[in-house]
N, C-alpha and C positions, 0 to 999 in steps of 0.2 A: 155874119154868117147866120142869117135868119131865115133863108129861105130854103126849102127842101133840097133844091138843086146843089146850093153851096155845102151843106152838111153832107151831102153824099161824095161830092168830090174830095173834101177833106177826108173822109172815111177811106174811099178808095186808095189815096195817097200814103197813108199810114200802113194800109194792108200790104201795098207795093213795096214800101220801105222794109217793112218787117221780114219780107220774103227775100230781101237782097242779101246773097252771101258776103261776109266781112273776112279779112284776112285775120290769122291768128294775132292774138293779143301782143306775143312778144315782138311781133313787127311794127306795131304802131308807133313805137319811138325807136327811130335810126340812128340817133346821135349818139347813144350810149356805147354801141359796139365799136364805133368809129373812135369814140374816146378811150375805150379800153385797149384798143389796138394800138393805139399811139403809145398809151403807157407803159405797154409792154415792150414795144420797141426801144423806148428811152431806158426802160430798166436793164434790158438785155445790152444796150449800148454802154450804158455806165457800168455793167458788171465786166464787159470786154475791157473797157479802158482800165479798170481797177487792177483786172489780172495782168495786163500789159506791164502797168504801173510797178506791181509787185515783182514781176518777173525781172525788170530792169534793174530794181533794187537790190534782189538777190544777187543777180548776175554782177552787179557792181561790187557788192561785199565778198563776192568770191575770187573777183579777177584782181581788185584793190591790192592785197597784200603782195601779190606777184610782181606788180609792177612798183612797188616801194623799194628804193635802192638799199643796198647795204648800208647801215648805218656805221658812220665813222670812218670807213676805209681800212687799209691795212694798218697794223700796229706798227708801232716805233722799231720794235723787232724786226718784224717783216720788212719794213722799208730799209733798216740797215743791212739786213742779209741780202735782199735784192741788190743793192749798191755795192755791196763788197765784193760778191760772187760776179757781177757784171764786169768790174773792174779788172778782177784776175782772170776772166776768160778772154778779154781783150788784150792782155799783156803776155799770154802764154801762147806757145805753139799749138796749133790743132792736133798734133801727134799726141800730146799728153791730154787724157781725159780727166777732167774736173769733175769730182764726185761731191755733188750736194745733198746732205741729209734731208729727206722728207718728214723725218720726225726727230725730234730732239727732246730730251726731259725738259719738262717746265723750269725745273731750277737752273737750266743753263739758257735762259733767255734775256740775261742782263740783268744789271742793276746800276744805280748810279754811279757807283765806285768801280764796277766790273762791267762795263760795256761790252756789248756781245752781237754777233761774231766779230773777230778780227781775222782778215784773210791776208794773207803776205805771200809774195811772189819771190822765187829765189832759191837756189840749190842750197844743201847742207853740205858742211864738210865731207869729203871722201865721194861726193855725187858727181857725175860729168855731166848729167842731163838736166833740162828744166824741171823745175820743182815749185810746190805752194804748201802752204801750212795754213790750216784753218783752227783756230780756237774759239770755242764756245764757253763763254763764262756765266757765273751765277751771284751768288752771295757773298760776303766778305767772310772769311774764314776767323777764328781767333788769332790767327798768326798774322793777320793782316793781309794775308794773300787772297786770291778768289779760287773758289770752286770752278774747277775747269775741267774741261774735256777737248782734247786737241788731236788732230790727225794731220798727215801730210803725205804728199807723194812725190817720187822723182821717176823721170825715165830710166829703165833699167830694172833688174829685177835680182832677188837673192837676198841671203839671211846677212845684212850688213853687220850685224851686231856682235858677230863671233870674232870679230878682229879687235883684241885688247888694245891696239895701239890707236885705234880712233878716239879722237876727243868725244868728250860729253857735250851734248846739246840740247836745246829745247825739246827735240824728237828724239834723240839719241841716247836711249838709257845705259848707262854703265854700273857696274857694281853686281853683287850676288843676285840676280833674277831668279825666280824659282818656276820651273816648268807648271802648269797647272792643268793643260791639256790641248786640243786640237779640235777644230770645229769645221763642218763642211757648210761654207756660205758661200754664196754668189757665184756657184760652180768651180769653186776653189778651195784651198785648205787654210783656214785661220789659226795661227798659232797664238796660244796666250800664255802670258806670263805674269808673276805678281811679285811685286818689291816687297819684301819683309818690312814692317814698319820699325823692326830693332835692327836692320842691317846696317852695317859701318860701309860707308861707300865715298868716293871721291868728292860727291856733293850731295847735299840732303835729299833724302828720299820722299820729293814732294809730291809724288803720283803714286798710285796703289796698281795699277794695271796698264800691262803693254800689250797690244795686240800688232799683228803684221802680216800681211798677206801680199802676193802678186797677182796683179790683175791688168788686161789691155795693155801689156808691155811697160807695166810701172810698178814700183814697188811701194806700198802703202804701210803707214805706222799709225797707231792710234795709242794714246797714252790718256790716263784720266785719274782724278782723285774723286772722293765724295760720290761715288757712283756705283751700282751695282753690275756686275759681269753680265747679266741678262740684258740689261739696257744697252750696254755698249755692243752687244751682239745685235739687238733691235736696231740700232743706229747704223750699223754696217749694213744690215739688209736694207735697210730704206736708203741707201745712197744712190741717186740718179745723176746722169749727167748733165752737166750744165750746157745749154746750147748757146 
């Protein structure tokens, strides 16, 4: 470019180039915005996945204990109690309401020497209707007997213990009982007596309390040793019909 004409052409091109408008510098590199947008989407997606995973984990921790079955199942006492009452219910007429305790003192849930409960079917002497007796036992006493709580029922009603000619039996106390009061339970009157430990009777005073009442066309007796009167009344309140 030695000729004047060539030099003029180059100068003109430079001036024209300088006058051309250029886009903002921030628009020169388009790849950066695209990369940043992809990164943002990836971060948001990862966060969403993390939140869902945490929610599933927390939900599993909350629900899992509700799905775990009770460990061990029914105790040996509960299994025996269910079986005893099921057999008694099948053997007795529906007219006789069998009452099973929903609560029993822990000391009457049985031991190796004193199984509990024992439910037998049959009427006592002097009773004409069907009946049953339930005996809940516990620890062995110093006299080699068992701590126990027993009750039974026969169709019919009345205070059968006022007849001195009646023989003594497992649920038929005899001897000098001492009246200790009456209680309003189960919509009826429960009569309570205590056998003095020093009393002389036709048979040993192996129980402390005797309670009796009439309910649903039947006569009920409850005897016990090694138990408080308040606990006996609580047992009576908890009695529920066996289906």
